N, C-alpha and C positions, 0 to 999 in steps of 0.2 A: 505494500498500499504507500509504501514512504517514497515510492516513484510517480506517486499521482497526487495531484491537488483535489482533495475532497471535501465539499461544504461542511461544516461542524454537524449540523443535523445526521448526516450522512454517515459521517464518523460515529456519532452516538449509537445510531442506530445499530452500526456494526458491533459495537464494543457491548451491547446490551445482550445481544445473542451471545458473543463470545463468553461474556461471564458467566451466561446461564449455560455454557458447554454445547451450544448448538453451534452448528455449520451454518456459515452464511455466505453468500456469494453476491457480487454485483453482476447482472448479467444483462444480455440484450443490448439493444441500441446504445445504452451507457456506456458500456465496454467498448463497444465500437467507435463512439464520439470520444473516449478518452485518448485510444489508441490513434485515432485522426486529427487529435488535438483541436477538436470542435468542443463547443460550449455543450453540455449536456442538458437536454429540457427535461426529460423524464429518466428517472432513478427508479430501477427495478430491480427487487433481490430475490432469491431464492435460498430456501433453507429445508433443513431436515426436521425442523420443529412444526406439529400438527397445528391447524388454524386456532384450537383452543389453547395451545401453549403460547402462540403468538399473541393471542388476544391476552393472556395472562402477563405477559410482559408489558403489553401497551394496551392497557384498559380504553384507552379512548379510541383504540381502532374498530373497525366495524368490517362485517363477514356475511355476506349475502348471497353466496353462490356456493356451488358444489365442486367447483375446481381449484380450491385453496387459495383463493386470494384473499389478503386481508389488508386494507386500507387504512394508513396510518396518516392522519392528517398532520401538517407541518404545524409548527408553534409559531411560525412567521407569517403574516398575512401577505400574499401577493399581488392582491386586487380589493377591490372596494366591498365586494360582497364574496370572494372565494378564497379556498385554501388549497395549496400545492398539498398533493397526496401522494405518499411514497406506497407501491404496491409490493407485498411480502408474499410470495407464492410458495407452498409448499412442494418440493420437488417431487416430482412426478414421472411415470412412464404410462404410456396408454395405450389401450387397443386398438378396435377397429372403430372407423367413425362410419355413421349412419345418416348423418344428413348434411355432409360436406361442410361441416362446421365444428361440431362438438364431438368428442369421443363417446363412445358407447358406455365405457368404464373408464374411470380415473384409478390408478392405483400408486400409492405412495411408495416412495424410494427414499434410500439415504446414499444412493451413488449419483454424484452431480453429473458423471458421464451419461447416465441412463435420461437425466434430465435435459441435457444438451443434444442427445439423439433426436428428441420429439420435436427442435425447433424448425423454423423454415429455412433460412440460408445461412451459410457457414459464418458469415460475416454476424451474424446475431447469434451464434453459438458457441459464443466465449464467456467464461465466467471467470470474475477477479476476485480472489480471497486474500485476506490479510494476512493467511497462515501459508497457503499454499502457493499464492502469486497467480499467473495465468493459467488457465486450464482451457486448451484448445484443441481437443481431439479432433476435429475436423479441417485443420489448417486454415481457418478463418484469417489468420493475420496475413497468411500469403495472398489471398484473395483480396484483402484490401488494400496490400501492397501493389498488387497487380489490377486493382479496380475491376474485380469481376463479382457480379451476384451468380453464386451457385446453391443450388438446392442441398439441403443436407440429405444424405444417403440418396435414395431413388427419386428422383425429381416426381415422377408421376404418382407415386405414392403421397408425397408432400403435398402436390396440389388437389389431388382427391381428398386428402384429409380436411383440408379448409381451401375451398376454391377461391377463396378472397385472395389469397396467396398469388392466382395468376395476374392480379393487377396491381397487388402489392409489390411483386417483384418489380415490375416495370416503373412504379411510383417510385421505390426506393432508388433503382439505377437512374431515374431522372435527376433525383434531388442530388444523388453523390457524384453524376458523373462519371457512373460506373457502365461498363459492358454487362450483358448476360450471357452466361457461358451457353456455348452451344448445345448441349443436351437438356440444359435446363430450359431453355427458348423452345427449342422443339417439343417438349414436353407441356408448354404453355400453349402453344399452338394446337395441339392435338386434343388439349383439355378444355378447352376456351370455353366451350358450350356449356360447361359447369358454373360457369359465372351466373347462369339463370337461377341456379338454386340459392344463391346469394341475396339478403335482405337489400333492397334499393338503398337504405340508408346508408349500409356499411360501403357499397359500391360509391355512392354519392361523396363520403368522406374522403376515400383514396383517391376519387375524381378531382375534387379539388383540392386535394394537398399536392397533387401532380402539376395543377393547374398554377397553382403560387408558387411552383419551384422557379430555378433560373432558367429553365430550359423547356418550358411547357410543349413547345411545338417540336422537340424531338421527342417527348415523352407520348404525346399525341399518336404520332407517326408510329412509335412503336406498338402504340395500343392496336392500331389498324393492320399492321404487319401481323400481330397475333392473333386477328380476328374478335379482339374484344369490343374494340369500337363499334364495330357492325350491330353487335347485341347489345350493347347499351345504348348508342346513340344511332339507332337506323336511320332516322332523318337526316343525320349528316352524311351517313354513307352513301344513301340516294344521291348526294350532290356530286359523287365522283362519276366522271363521263359525262357531264352535261357541259356543252361548251356554252361560255358565257357571252362571247362576241360572235359578230357576223363574218363573212368573207373580206369585208372591204377595210378589216383591222388588220394592221402588221402583226398583233401579237392576239394568239387566241388562249383564253382563260378557262380552265376547268374549274366549277364553281367551288368542289369539292378542295383543290388545291388553294385556290385563291382564298377559301375560308382559314386553312391551316397558316397560309402566309399572314393574313390578317391577325390572327392569334399570335404569331412569332413577332409581329412588328407594331403589336397595341404596347402603347407605353406604360398603362396601368398594371398594377402588382396585386389589383383584387382578383381574386379567384372569380367571382360573379361576373365582373366586367370581362375577363378573359373568355368565360364560357360564352359570354354574349359575342364577342369576336368571331369565337368558334361557330356560332349557330346563327349569326345575323342574316344569313342568305338563304337559310333553308327552305323559306317560302318559294324560293324560287322553281323547286322541282315540280309543284303543282301548279304553277302559273306561267311555265314556259310557253311560249308560243314562236315558230319560225315563220316569217312571211316569205312571199312567193320569191324575194330577191335575197333570199338566205339570211337577214338579219333576224336576230334573235332579240325577243321582250320578255320582260317578266311584270306585266302589270299588276300592282295590288302585292306584290311578293312581300312587302313590308307588314302589310294586314295578315296574309296567311301564316307569316312567320311568327308573329305575335301570338296568335291561337297555337302553333305547334309548340312556342317555346311555354305557354302555359300548362300543355300536355306533358311536357318534359320536366317542367316544376312539380306537377303533380306525381310523377313517375319518383321522381328522386325524394319527394316528400320534403321539398324545400319549405321554409317558413312563409307566412303570410308575405312578410316584407321583403324577403329574398325573391319570392315568386314575382311579386308587382314589380321589384327593379329590374329583373330578367325580362318579363313582358315589355315594360317601358322601352327599355335599351332596343330591344329587337323590334318591337313595333313602329318605333318612331327614328330608327336610325338613318332614314332616307329622308332627312330635312333638307331644306332648300337654304341655301347661302346667298342672300342678295343683298347688296348695299342699300337697295331702295326699299327693302322691307319696312312696313311700319312698325310703330311701337307695339300695337296691338297684335300684331303677327308673330311678334316675339314673344310678347307675352303668351299666346296660344302655345307655341313651341315650349316654354319653360311650363306652362300648365301641365302640359301631355308628357313632357319628359320627367317633372318633378325637380324642382330647386335643388334637392340634393344629389340629383344624378347628371346634372348640366354638366360638370366638368368630367364625368366617366362618358359621357355621351361623346364628348368632344376626343377623348383618347379612342374610344371605338372608331369614330370617323378618321383619326389619324391612321390605325392599323388598317381600315378598309382602304384609304387612299395608298398607302404604301405598300399592300398587299395586292394592289390592282397595277402596281408598275409606276405609280407617280414617284417621280425624283424627290418633291419636296414635300414634307410632312403636312405642314399648314399653309395654305395659300394666302395671298393678301385679302381676300374676299373674308376668310375664316378670321382672320387677325379682326376685321372691322367688327364683324359679327359677334366675336367674344366681347368685344369693347360696347357694344350696343346692348347685350344682354346685361353687364355691368350696371350700365346706364339705367335700364329697364327695371333691374332689381331694387335700385334706390326708392322706386315709386311702390306705391299699394298693389299687392299681387294677388293675395288668396282672400277667399270672402271673409277671414278674419281679420283683415285689415280694413275692411269698409267701417266707415265711421257710424253706421247702426248695426243693431244684431236682431237675434231671433224677437228677443223682448219686445223690441221697438216694432217689429211687424206685428207681433200679436196685439199689441196696445193700440196701433193706428187703426188695424183691419177688425178689432176685437174677435180676435182668434183664439183656438186651444191651442194647445201643441199639435201640428198635424204636416203632412208633406207640402201643403200649401204655403207655409214658412220659409221652407228650402227653395221652392220655386221662384217665389218673390226675391228672397236673396240673391239667388243665381241670376234673376234678371236684371238686377242693381249691379251685380258685378260684370255682367256683358258690358253694361254701360260706361263703368268706370275702367274697364278694359280698353275701351276705345278713346276715353276723356277723361284722364285721371284728375283733371280739375273738377269733374262733376263727384268726386268723393268728399261731400262736406254734408254736415248733418242734415242741415235745413234743407238743401236741394233733395237729398234722399228722402228724408220724411214726406216731402210732397209727392216724389215719385212713388211712394210705397201706395198713397192712396188713390194715384192715377192707375196703377197697375192692379191694385185690388177690386 
């Protein structure tokens, strides 16, 4: 342990187990990150102590599963409402898996080598002990040095045990900039169809981690090479092979390849914005039309794409906020940039996109431009458009900015709470959108009476 700098809490956990005469090892990604001189974000441990013994050592811990994992809350707060949790799992060896996720039977062991043998990849199958040092029965250190993702033991067995490993291998390779060993990748391709057995929430989490990595383009390409992208995002796969431009153009773009390039060149690091970059043109598949002269059009592909984005959001069980963001960014990505646009037109754009999504939409447009072969990320029109947006945002924008509210409407029209109140407020807001000078209480109270 003396060769590695460990947090005080990690040392305290190790010391407590050792004083109680239990084996205790740091395992998984934490060891890998230590060996790679990376910051450790998750500290995981394994021990020969059974869950009840762990809880006796750490009464503040919690245990609510049958796989031997006890959570130990950190004593230092890492966020306003959350605590870091250290996971300590009893060493185990496993039998057959029946659901492509969980073992049918868990058997405790006191041999660290048996516990490491059940793990996914060699780089994650290294243990670190204060007594024994590094335990590396599958030569994970060599694979770290050579930047290789290799399954522990038989790769097909590993992927059929937990099919999420199919996408996890590619995600980790993308994050670390590693290659996937040949037999391991062949097993991923052969067993790709088993990804259908995995809960969409787990797939979503891996996909978003991949998209937030340094090289999401390469990871997405690798997902497609493996046959996984086609299963989890068939709407995107349908874009490949569809020509984007007609015969009069010097360059011919495949919509799928353009989508990948848009992802690659989108400056945002937000995984949902990057997902938008990947999906922004999926509506083109069902709206494509080829004219007699060979020119290709995709009228209303943004509308169709927005509906497909909602379908994908439901599939991945995105939150309401995430779903709304994905929908807005795909639905309204085809916005017009014109220096002659009125304030009301720009307000409508902001209202459609959402104030909080304006900068993200600009990043999607940059990726779209560069992914389409344009050399300059931002045109002079876009620069002016951004300036106009800043100016417009200084003025009243949403219904809540009106100088009157629902209570005023109910009082003036002698109404009880009802949809009618919202309808009146919306009509007032439309007027203010056209002319912000009308946003004064006296005028709006008179207007309420006219509308009512």
